[in-house]
N, C-alpha and C positions, 0 to 999 in steps of 0.2 A: 301208420298206417298206409300203406298205398292205393288208389284206387282199385288196381288188379287185387289184391289180398281182402279186401273189403266183399271185391261180388266172388272172389272164391271162399272167402270162409259165407259169404251170408246162403250161396246155394249148392256149393258139389258136395257135401258130406250128407246135408239132409234131402237136397231133391234126387239123390242117384237109390237111395236106400229106403224111398217112399212112392213108387212106384204100387200105385191102387188099383185092382181088376174091375173092371167096368162087367156088366152082366153080360150073358151073350145077349140080349137086344140090344145093349148098344155096340159091340161086336159088329153083328148084324148092323147097324146104323151107320155106320162109317166105312161100309163095305156099301151097300147100299147106296148112302151119298155124294162116296166119291168113283163109283160106276154112271149114276147117275150123271156125272158130271161128263164122264166120259161119253155118255150115249149123246147127249145134248149139243154139243160144241161144233163136231167137227173139225178137230184139229185147231180151233183155237183158243188158248187154255187161259181158263179163268182162273189166272192168278189168285186172285181177292178171295172167293170162294174155299179155293182149295187149301187157301190157307188160315182162313176161318175155320177151318177141318182141322187142323193141323193146331190151332188158339185151344179149339175144344177138346182136344186127345191130349193135351200135353194139362191144361187143364183137370180132366176129368181123372187123370192117373197120376200128377202130381201133384196135385192143389197151386199151381203156379203161373202167372201170368204175367205178358207186359204187353202196353199198347203204343203206339205211335212209331213203329215199324215203316221204312219205305222199300220197297224193291227196284232195281236195275239189273237188266241183261248187259251182259259184253262181253265180247268175244276171250278165253280165259285160253290159260293152257287145261290140252287135255282131260289131266290127270284131278283138276282142282274142278266141280261141280258147283262151289258158291265160298263165298266168303262172307264175316262179318267182322270188322274192325272193332274190337274193345273200346268201349264207351261210346260209337257211333248209333247210330238210326236207320241204315243202310242194309240191305242184304244184296252183294253183288252175287247173281247166277251166271252161271256158262251160256250164255244164248248157244253157242258152236255145238254142246251136249243135247239141248234140246231139238233143235234144226236134225243133227241125225237119228236123231231117236222117230220124227216126221217123214223122214228119206228112209228108213227103212224100214216105212211100212205101219211101226208098233200102234197098236190101239190106242184110243183117246184114255182109256180107263191106267194104261201103262204109264203114256207120256205126265197121266196125272197122278199117279204113284211116284213115277221117279221125281217129279218137281214135291209131290208132297212129301217123300222120305228127305230130300233135299233140301228143302225149307224147315223142317224140323228142326234137322242137326242144328241148322246155325239159328234157328229161333235159340234152343237150346242151350248156344253158345251165350246169346242177348241174355237170357238168363241167369248169367252167371257158370254155365259148367262151360269153362275155362280150357280145360284139357282135352285133349283132338282125342282118345283112346275112352275116356270117360263118356263124350257126347256119343259116340258113336255107338258105346255101349248101352245108354241109354233112348237112343233112335232106338236100337234091336229091339230090348225090351219093351217098348210102349206101341212100335207095333204090334210083337209076336203076342201082348195084350188085347188090342182091338182091334184087329184083321186076323179072319179064320187063316190057315195054311192054305197054300196055293193060289194067296188072292196077291195079285202083282204087290202093293203095299207090303204084303207080308212078306215076300222074297225081296225087294229089294232092300228092307230096312234092314232085316236078317241075313241079309249078306253084302258082300262089296258089292255097291250096286256096279262098277267093271269087270266083277266077276260074271253076273247076269248078264250085261252086255258089254263082252270083251271088247268088240266093234268100236264101242267107245277111246279104247286107246289108240286107234288108230287116226281119229277124225286129227284136222293141222291142230294147230297150237296156236291161239291168240295171246296177244301184246295185252289185256285189257284195254284195249280199247273200243271204237263205236258201242259207248253208253247211252241205252237207251233208259228212263225211267218209265215206271208202271205206275198209269194213272190208276186212281180208285183203288190201292193198295190197303189192305187192314181198316176197309172205311165203318165196322164196325166196329171201331174204336171211337168211330165220329158219330156222338149221337143228332149231331142239328147241323148245315154250312152257314155257316158266318156269310 
């Protein structure tokens, strides 16, 4: 059995059918935490804090987690939000999409919600949900479970992000260049500094 088959057997069947509903209080807490990040950052995206919420959301709904991931930003094609290479330790997110949202004067909460949804999708891949449609379905189910209808993360997570923001399809395509590594990402996984 190869590595991909083992990951597939580990996660896909058990993970996708086991989304637990958090309490109403938990739903409000996720919304408030993501909104609070938007209110205080002034267009400076706090990837680590957003990813911390992603990990909490996934752990609270499917009871799985993984630590030790890194994040990089790159100029990617417009139709690609991010990618995670099977067996890899980095999520690579499309810098051009984030820039386009900010230039379009989307609120910090909207930008953070977009980042939240994209990171969750890739995080689910890293947990062994390798099928693209299944990862989309699980992202939608988790976002619908932890956010109230009308919150940007609910809207972006339960629909195609390019349907919510159709102007994103018109941004220039990148070729994967201009790679920037984000420092202090997934810092919850590190309990001390060496």
